[in-house]
C-alpha positions in Angstrom: 8.3 17.3 15.6 6.8 14.9 12.9 3.5 14.7 11.6 3.1 11.3 13.0 4.7 11.5 16.6 3.0 10.9 19.7 4.3 14.1 21.2 2.2 16.2 18.4 -0.7 14.0 18.9 -0.6 14.6 22.9 0.0 18.1 22.4 -3.1 18.5 20.1 -5.2 16.8 22.5 -3.9 19.2 25.7 -4.4 21.8 23.3 -8.2 21.1 22.3 -8.8 20.2 26.6 -7.5 23.5 27.6 -9.6 25.2 25.0 -12.7 23.3 26.0 -11.9 24.0 29.9 -10.9 27.8 28.9 -14.5 28.1 27.0 -16.2 26.6 29.8 -14.6 29.1 32.1 -14.7 32.2 30.1 -18.1 32.0 28.7 -19.7 33.7 31.6 -17.8 37.0 31.3 -18.6 36.7 27.5 -22.5 36.4 27.7 -22.9 40.3 26.8 -24.2 42.0 24.1 -21.0 43.9 22.8 -19.1 43.0 19.7 -16.6 42.2 21.6 -17.9 39.4 24.0 -19.9 38.1 20.8 -16.5 37.9 18.8 -15.0 36.4 21.8 -17.8 33.4 21.7 -17.2 33.0 18.3 -13.2 32.8 18.7 -13.3 30.6 21.3 -16.1 28.0 19.9 -13.9 27.8 16.3 -10.7 27.3 18.0 -12.1 24.8 19.8 -13.4 22.7 17.2 -10.8 23.2 14.9 -8.1 22.1 17.7 -11.0 18.9 18.3 -10.9 18.3 14.4 -6.9 18.5 14.6 -6.5 15.9 17.3 -9.3 13.7 15.7 -7.3 14.1 12.2 -3.9 13.1 14.1 -5.5 10.2 15.4 -6.6 8.8 12.4 -3.8 9.6 10.6 -1.8 7.7 13.3 -4.1 4.4 13.0 -4.6 4.4 8.9 -1.4 6.1 7.8 -2.7 8.6 5.4 0.5 10.5 5.3 4.1 10.2 6.7 5.1 13.6 7.3 3.7 17.5 7.1 5.4 17.9 3.4 3.4 14.7 2.5 0.3 16.2 3.8 0.6 19.3 2.2 1.9 17.7 -1.4 5.2 18.6 -0.8 6.5 15.0 -1.3 10.3 15.2 -0.6 10.8 11.7 -1.4 9.4 11.8 -5.0 12.8 12.2 -6.6 15.2 9.8 -5.3 19.1 10.5 -6.3 20.3 6.7 -7.8 24.4 7.2 -7.0 26.7 6.3 -9.8 30.2 4.8 -8.7 33.3 5.5 -10.8 33.3 1.8 -11.9 30.0 2.5 -14.3 26.4 3.0 -13.4 24.6 1.8 -10.2 21.7 -1.0 -10.3 18.5 -0.1 -10.7 18.0 -0.7 -7.0 19.6 0.7 -3.9 19.5 0.3 -0.1 19.5 3.5 2.0 18.8 1.7 5.4 18.0 -1.8 6.8 16.4 -3.1 10.4 15.3 -5.8 12.0 12.3 -7.9 12.2 10.9 -6.9 15.6 9.9 -10.7 17.1 12.1 -10.6 20.4 14.9 -12.0 18.1 18.3 -10.9 17.8 19.6 -8.3 15.4 21.0 -10.7 13.5 19.2 -11.1 9.8 20.0 -15.0 9.8 17.7 -15.2 13.4 15.0 -13.0 12.6 14.9 -11.5 8.8 15.6 -7.9 7.8 13.7 -5.3 6.5 15.5 -3.0 4.1 14.7 0.8 3.1 15.5 0.5 -0.8 15.2 3.3 -3.4 13.9 1.7 -6.8 14.6 3.5 -10.6 12.6 2.2 -13.6 15.0 2.2 -16.1 12.4 2.0 -19.0 9.8 4.4 -17.2 11.9 6.8 -15.5 9.9 6.3 -12.6 12.1 6.4 -9.0 10.5 5.5 -5.7 11.3 4.3 -2.2 9.8 1.0 -0.9 10.7 -1.4 1.9 12.3 -5.1 1.1 11.6 -7.7 3.5 13.9 -10.7 3.3 13.2 -13.6 5.5 16.0 -15.5 8.0 16.4 -18.4 5.4 17.8 -15.4 2.5 20.9 -15.5 4.8 21.4 -18.9 5.9 24.7 -20.4 4.5 22.5 -23.7 3.1 20.0 -21.5 1.1 23.0 -18.9 -0.7 22.3 -20.6 -3.9 18.8 -20.7 -3.6 15.8 -18.2 -5.2 12.8 -17.1 -3.4 9.6 -15.8 -4.2 8.4 -12.5 -3.9 5.5 -10.6 -3.5 5.0 -7.1 -4.2 2.7 -5.3 -1.4 0.6 -2.2 -2.0 -0.9 0.2 -0.1 -4.1 2.1 -0.7 -4.0 5.9 -1.5 -2.6 7.5 -0.5 -0.7 5.4 2.2 2.8 5.0 3.3 5.1 2.3 2.6 5.7 2.4 6.1 2.5 1.4 7.3 2.7 -2.1 5.9 5.7 -2.5 7.9 4.4 -0.8 11.3 0.7 -1.2 11.0 -0.1 -4.1 8.7 2.6 -5.6 10.0 3.5 -7.7 6.9 7.0 -8.8 7.8 6.1 -9.8 11.7 3.3 -11.6 10.1 5.3 -13.5 7.3 8.2 -14.1 9.7 5.6 -16.0 12.0 3.9 -17.9 9.1 6.9 -19.1 7.9 8.4 -20.4 11.1 5.4 -22.5 12.0 5.2 -23.9 8.5 1.8 -22.2 7.1 3.7 -20.6 4.3 7.3 -20.6 2.9 9.9 -17.9 3.0 9.3 -15.2 0.8 10.6 -11.7 -0.1 8.1 -9.1 0.2 8.3 -5.7 -2.0 6.1 -3.2 0.1 5.3 0.3 -1.8 2.8 2.5 -2.6 1.2 2.3 -5.9 1.4 6.8 -5.9 4.8 7.0 -7.3 4.2 10.1 -9.0 2.9 11.7 -5.9 0.7 13.7 -5.2 -1.0 11.9 -8.6 -2.8 8.9 -8.3 -2.3 7.3 -11.1 -4.6 4.3 -10.5 -1.6 2.2 -11.7 -2.4 3.4 -15.3 -0.1 4.0 -18.2 -1.3 7.4 -18.8 -0.9 9.3 -22.2 1.6 11.7 -21.7 2.4 11.0 -18.3 3.8 8.6 -15.7 4.0 5.1 -17.1 2.8 3.5 -13.4 1.6 0.0 -15.1 4.7 -0.4 -17.1 6.8 0.4 -14.0 5.2 -2.4 -12.0 4.8 -4.9 -14.8 8.6 -4.6 -15.7 11.0 -2.1 -13.9 9.9 -2.9 -10.4 10.2 -6.7 -11.0 13.6 -6.3 -13.1 15.3 -4.1 -10.3 14.3 -6.9 -7.6 15.4 -9.7 -9.6 18.7 -7.9 -10.4 19.6 -7.3 -6.9 17.8 -9.9 -4.7 17.9 -14.0 -5.5 14.2 -13.8 -7.1 13.2 -15.6 -10.2 11.9 -14.1 -13.3 9.0 -16.4 -14.1 5.8 -15.6 -13.3 5.0 -18.0 -11.2 7.9 -16.5 -8.6 5.5 -13.4 -8.6 2.7 -12.5 -6.6 1.2 -9.3 -6.0 -1.0 -8.1 -2.9 -2.7 -4.7 -2.0 -5.5 -3.1 -0.1 -8.3 -0.8 -1.7 -6.4 1.1 -4.3 -3.6 -1.0 -3.9 -5.7 -3.8 -4.3 -7.4 -3.0 -7.4 -3.8 -2.3 -8.7 -2.5 -5.6 -7.9 -6.0 -7.5 -9.4 -5.5 -5.3 -12.5 -1.5 -6.1 -13.0 -2.0 -9.6 -13.0 -5.0 -9.8 -15.3 -3.3 -7.5 -17.7 0.1 -9.2 -17.5 -0.1 -12.8 -16.7 3.3 -13.1 -17.8 4.4 -11.2 -14.9 2.5 -12.1 -12.1 1.2 -15.7 -11.1 -0.8 -14.6 -8.6 -2.7 -11.5 -6.9 -4.7 -10.4 -3.9 -6.9 -7.7 -3.7 -8.2 -6.8 -0.3 -11.1 -4.5 -0.4 -10.5 -3.6 -3.8 -12.4 -1.9 -6.1 -12.6 -3.0 -10.2 -12.9 0.2 -12.0 -10.4 3.5 -12.0 -12.3 6.5 -10.6 -11.8 9.8 -12.3 -11.6 12.5 -9.7 -9.8 15.6 -8.8 -6.9 13.0 -7.1 -6.5 11.1 -10.7 -7.1 13.9 -13.1 -7.6 12.4 -17.0 -6.3 9.2 -16.9 -7.2 8.2 -20.1 -7.1 11.6 -22.2 -10.1 9.7 -24.6 -8.7 6.9 -25.3 -11.7 4.5 -25.1 -9.8 1.2 -25.2 -7.9 2.5 -22.3 -10.5 3.2 -20.1 -12.5 0.0 -20.8 -9.8 -2.1 -20.0 -9.1 -0.6 -16.8 -12.5 -1.6 -15.9 -12.0 -5.0 -14.4 -15.2 -6.6 -15.1 -15.5 -5.4 -18.4 -11.9 -7.1 -19.3 -13.0 -10.2 -17.8 -16.4 -10.2 -20.1 -14.6 -8.8 -23.3 -10.6 -10.2 -22.8 -9.1 -13.5 -23.3 -9.2 -14.7 -19.9 -6.1 -14.6 -18.3 -4.0 -17.6 -16.9 -3.6 -16.0 -13.5 -5.1 -16.9 -9.9 -6.7 -14.1 -7.8 -8.1 -13.7 -4.6 -10.6 -10.8 -3.4 -11.7 -9.9 -0.1 -14.8 -8.3 1.3 -17.4 -8.1 4.1 -21.2 -8.3 4.1 -21.7 -5.3 6.5 -19.1 -2.4 6.4 -17.7 -2.6 2.7 -19.1 -1.1 0.1 -17.5 -3.1 -2.7 -19.6 -6.3 -1.8 -21.9 -6.7 -4.8 -19.3 -5.7 -6.9 -16.8 -8.6 -5.4 -19.3 -11.5 -5.9 -20.2 -10.1 -9.3 -16.4 -10.2 -10.2 -16.1 -13.8 -8.6 -19.0 -15.1 -11.0 -17.2 -14.0 -14.2 -14.1 -14.8 -13.2 -15.5 -18.6 -12.7 -17.3 -18.1 -15.8 -14.2 -18.0 -18.1 -12.8 -21.1 -16.9 -9.1 -20.1 -17.1 -9.0 -17.6 -14.5 -8.8 -19.1 -10.8 -10.1 -16.9 -8.1 -10.8 -17.5 -4.6 -12.3 -15.0 -1.8 -12.4 -14.0 2.0 -15.9 -12.9 2.7 -16.0 -11.8 6.4 -19.6 -11.3 8.1 -18.8 -7.4 9.0 -15.5 -5.1 8.8 -14.9 -1.9 7.6 -12.6 -0.6 5.1 -9.9 -0.1 7.3 -6.5 -1.6 8.5 -8.3 -3.9 11.5 -10.0 -5.4 8.5 -6.8 -5.7 6.7 -5.0 -7.0 9.6 -7.9 -10.1 9.8 -6.9 -10.8 6.5 -3.6 -10.5 5.5 -2.3 -14.0 7.3 -4.8 -15.8 5.2 -3.8 -14.0 2.2 -0.1 -14.8 2.8 -0.7 -18.4 3.4 -2.7 -18.1 -0.3 0.0 -16.5 -2.3 2.6 -18.8 -0.9 0.8 -21.7 -2.1 0.6 -20.5 -5.6 4.4 -19.3 -6.4 7.2 -21.3 -6.8 10.9 -20.9 -5.8 12.0 -22.7 -9.0 
């Protein structure tokens, strides 16, 4: 049974309840002062608390999608290396479709009726980074009337550690995009959904690490090239946007600011503005002061030429720790006179899926209005 299985969660809750009931039932018998009775009390209390913590942890993982599997939880990510097959006729392209599924909106299974989600493997030709992703194709992509049309695309990133599948099943990006395009609130768009953690288990913060993974270059060049080579997507910055939450939000803003030639718009949901250094990241900069400074987005706005791109930031007055930093970021971006900035500020909302689900529909509408299919 998988880590995210409902059976695992139910069994853990049942086990915790049985241990609690057993502790209440056996406690009178363990009230003696002998070492066996003391050891029994300690063992029951410890087992009950561990079972409760496990149930809470599994429930939180179900809700927020921190880890996708037991291997992911224990740092043994099996999808870290995806083999890209090569046909006898020459090398395969940088993107390979490995599975498809329909967008669950009560429609038929035909992609021209409800769109399609494809699970893909992306091979970075210059960075040699390979990662899985999900690609949402709107129904119009399959309609004969649109067969020669290119579509705008938005990269969508999770937080850290996060799972790409959560963007589909928990945050409902494909379903929301389908609904909004269906009622005319946004244009049909391709969504490329993945983790910013493309060198797991390390949190690279979308940095080109000296002597390490070149994750910023992967997102700025390799990912776009791979998608554009396989799907009908334009190659101009005005054809591409990028969205992310938490760590993914920081990455989205940074990529659009550092690479306005690649992304015409970016949205950071609950983003922070400076790459952290902690045990999950390791040494990101290896003493390179310029690299460290430029990874600080507030420093970048004050000390570098203002990028000609559109940015959206979100926060809440109560529940988010980034509120003051977000206000400062908005002020700095406005002062440049060149970087266009918008915001969504909620009265209250924590750093969680429920808050992001409230922000995703207006974010998709915003980014749709700033991208072109030409």
